[in-house]
N, C-alpha and C positions, 0 to 999 in steps of 0.2 A: 679879704675873703679867703677862707680855708680851702685848700685843694681837696678835691673829691677823688678818692681812689677809684681807678677804673674797675668796673664790674668783671668778675671772673666768669668766663664763658663756660658753662657746663653742658655736656652733651645730654640732650633730652633722653630720659629713660624710655626704653622700648617696652611695649607690651609683651607678655609672654608669647612665645611662638613654639613651633615644633622643635623638639629637643635636638634632632640631628641638624636642623638648619642653624640653630643658635650655636651649636658646637662648632659648625663650620665657620660661622662668623668670628667666633673667638679665635680659632686657629689662624684665620686670615689676618685678623687685627694683630695678633701676637707676633706673627712672622714679620709684619711691617715694622713693628716696634723693635723686635730683636735686630733687624737689619739696620734700622736708623740709630738705635741707642745702645746696641749690644745687649747681651743677656743680663749683665749686672745692672745696666741702666733701666731695664724694663721692670715694671712692678705690676702686681695683680691689679692695683687701682688704675694704673694707666691703661692696661689692657681692657679692663671693665669699662672705663670711660670711653675708650675708642669704639667699643661695641654698642655702648648705650645701655648697659645693665649695671646693677649694683655688684660690688665685690662678693656679696653673699650669694647672689644668683650665679656668678661665675663659678664659685666653689661647688655649686650643684653639678657642674659638668666636669671639673678638674680638681684634683686634690691639692695641687700646688703648681707653681710656675714651672718647675722642672718637668712635671707631667705633661704640660702643654708643649714644651720644647721637644720632649721625646716623641710625642705623637706627630709633631711636624716632621721630625727626622724620619719616623717610621713611614710617613707618606712619601717622602723623598726617596728613601731606600726601596720602597715598593716599585717606584718608577725605574730605578736602576736594575732591580731584579727582573722586571718585565722586559727591559731592553736586553739584558744578558741572556735571558731565556729565549727570546726571539732570535737573537744572533746565533746562539748555540745550535738552534734547530735548522738554520739555513743550509741548503744543499751546496755549500761552498767549501773550498779547501780549508783545512784546519788552521793553517797559518794566516789565511785571509781573515777568518773569523776571530782568531786571537788578536790580530791588529785592530779589527773593528771594535772588539770588546774593550781593549785598552784605550782606544780613542774615545769611546762612549764614556768610559769611567772618568777620564780626565775632564771631559766636557761637563759631565754631571757634577763633579767636584767644584769646578769653577762657577757653575750656575747655582749651586747650593752651598755656599761657603760656610754658613752656620751649621748646617747638617754635617758637612764634611768634617769640620773641626771637632764637633761633638763625637762623631763615630770613630774618626781615625787619628785625631791629634790630642785627645784628652780623655780622661775617665768620665767627664761629664758630671752634672749635678745629680745628686741622689733624690729620687722621688719615691713617694709612698705608693704610687701607681705601679702596676706590673709592666708598664710600657718599656722600661729599659731592657727587660729580658726579650721582649719582642724585637726591639731594635737590634740586639746582639744576634738574634736568630736570623733576621733578614740579612744582616751583614754577612753572616756565615754562608747563607744560601747564595748570595751574590758571588762570593769568592768560589764556592764549589762549582757554580755554573761556568765560571771562567777557567778554573784549574782543570775541569773536565775536558775542555777543548785543548788545553796544553798537553794533557795526557794523550790525546789523539796524535798530536805532533810527535811526541816521544815514541808512541807505539809504532809509528811509521818509520822510525830510525832516522829522523831528520834533525835531531839535536846534536850540535857539535860538541857540547859538554854538559855535564850535570845530569840530574834525573828530572823526571816530570815535575816532582814537587819543588826541587830547588830552582828549576827554570821558571815555574809559575810564580814562585815567591820573589825571585829576583826581578822579573818583569813588573810585577805588581809594586814592589818597593820603589823601583826607579820612577814609575809613573806617579806614585804617591809623592815622591820628592818634588816633582814638577808642580803638582797642585798645591802641596803644603807651603812651598816657598813663595809661590805667587800670592797665595791668600795671606800668609803671615807677614810678607814684606811688600805691601802695596806701594810704598814710596820708591822702591828700587826701580831703576830704569831697565825693566825687562824688554827684550826684543819682542817682536810680534808673537803673541801666544800661539797662533796657528803654526808658525814656523818652529817654535820651540817644541810643540807636540809632535810635529812631523819629524824633526831631526831626532828626537828621543826615540820614536818608534823605528825609524830607519836604522839608527845605530844599534839598537838592541837586537832587532830581528835579523839584520844582516850578519851580525856577529854570532848569533846563537843558532840560527837555523840554516841547514844545508839547503841550497836552492834545488 
């Protein structure tokens, strides 16, 4: 008796729905696939099957796979910008706010590794959508909110060395190193992430800021 090949399970196609709801479904599905299989392993067909729509229907919402990724990143960056804006406006000492923003930045990066790598570790895929420009603008706004608080520290005469710009960039670069290495070297035996972040912030701020 000849063997019968197992049937391939296909996701049932969904009826047309509200555009913004379907767009959100696509973004959610794509993020799951990007995390599980990486950007290169994800395809428009896989994303469409996960949502339960045709590839043609998916293209009605996004021009290409890169556009989907950039929109996911834009949403993640919007969260970071909201956090930075909130912290910057708190009635707290500027050094305290600087530390809070750096801590939030590292936590955001570890929670959104795909977004972080696209924004801060590579040029990213080219898309025919205008979303990369929006992503770049959001990233710049996040940094400006942070550097503005460091300028407050400098203006109070509390920097041991450097200018407001060099201090802000050095702080940002050091925290970037923590996040980028943890993300890109997952098999390395890192110590506790909380401890790494705390030691990084302690060392930088104690060395840079006059108490």
